[in-house]
C-alpha positions, 0 to 999 in steps of 0.5 A, a space after each residue: 500500500 505504501 509503495 503504491 501510493 509512492 508511485 501514483 505521487 509520481 504518476 505511475 497507476 499501479 494494481 495491488 494483486 496477490 498472485 496465486 502461485 506466490 506468497 503475499 502481495 505486488 504492484 502490477 504496473 504497465 510494461 513501459 512504467 516498469 523501469 521507472 517504477 523500480 527506479 521511483 521505489 529504490 529512490 523512496 527507499 534510499 531517501 526515508 531510511 532515516 525518516 521514521 518520524 514521517 507517516 503517510 496520511 490524508 491521500 498519496 504523497 502526503 506526509 505528516 512528520 511528528 518531528 513537529 512535537 520537538 518544536 512544540 516542546 521548544 515553544 513550551 519550553 520558552 513559555 516555562 521560562 517566562 514563568 521564571 525570568 521576565 523575558 518580555 521586556 528583552 525579547 517582545 517584538 517593539 518596532 521603535 525598539 527594532 528601530 533604535 537597533 534591538 534586532 534580536 526582537 524580531 526573532 525572540 518574539 516568535 517564542 513568547 506568549 501572553 498566556 497559556 490560552 495564547 499558547 496553546 492556540 498556536 501549538 495545537 494548530 502549528 503543530 499540524 500545519 507544520 508537521 505537514 509542511 515538515 513532511 513534504 519540504 524535509 524536516 529541518 528545511 521546513 522549520 527553518 522556512 517557517 520560522 524565517 517566515 515568522 521573522 518576516 511577518 514580525 519584519 512586516 509589522 515593524 515596517 508598516 506598524 511600528 508603534 505596536 507591541 506583539 509577541 507569539 508564534 502566529 507568524 510562524 504559523 502562518 508561515 506553515 500555512 503559506 508553505 502548505 499553499 505553496 505546496 498546493 499550487 506546485 501539486 497543480 503546476 506538476 501534475 494537471 489531472 490533481 487540479 482538484 486537489 490543488 484548488 482544494 488546498 488553496 481554498 482550505 489555506 485561505 479559509 484557515 488564514 481568515 479564520 485565525 489570522 483575522 480575528 479580533 485583538 490579532 496582528 494582521 499585518 505580521 499574520 499577513 507577513 508570515 504568510 506571504 513569506 511562507 508562500 514565497 519560501 514554498 515556491 521557491 523550495 518546490 522549484 528545487 524539489 527533492 532539495 529537502 530529502 537530502 539529510 545534509 540539507 536537512 542537518 544544515 538547515 537544523 543547525 541554522 535554526 538553532 543559531 537563529 535561536 540561541 543568537 538573538 536570545 544571547 543578545 536579548 539577554 545580555 
């Protein structure tokens, strides 16, 4: 079943059958697709030998990466730290402070939340959206892209609404939503017959954005900035499809993500 989904995602339509003379099950494909089907399966096994956290779900070629739990734990750790150390005074987003050289607030504000309800709402939605984005683009690459998109949302807030104060991972969550919207757009471009899937994905992304990002009391500018940045980054990564399946790319992206968490907080706490 798993390998049949892999083949379907590459435009090869297999039939699952159990030959009478043999034990087990097999995949039947057209004779002219035989060599390509073998190559696809071999490449899939090669790329996924160290990706036990990614599981197929929802439909052909759609993976969910449970490593997004790591992001949930990290955000929870910062909220735990807020209860013991005053992180908001030096870390929350403040456009005028950024204009006076406190650049680290663009990054540190992503990890701060006003209260437990604020934290839980972002984590519940972000866990799902980020897990799907990581399943498609790669664990480290998608995590870094969503984080950069969240920072991009704070940059948008600083440029267009510099007097407001804000905090929270909503911009990063909207960045993950933008990554998924870009995934739907690229799916439509690569496989014309899946236009219904692409249209449904784009419509869902727009409706989720309206529902989550345009509510009363929300920083609409930062949310829109994060979504647009995620959309752009997702489109750029899909141009180089398969890049996120390379372990080296994900390791480097993960290390870069960690550095973009540690260095700004080091500056803030100084």
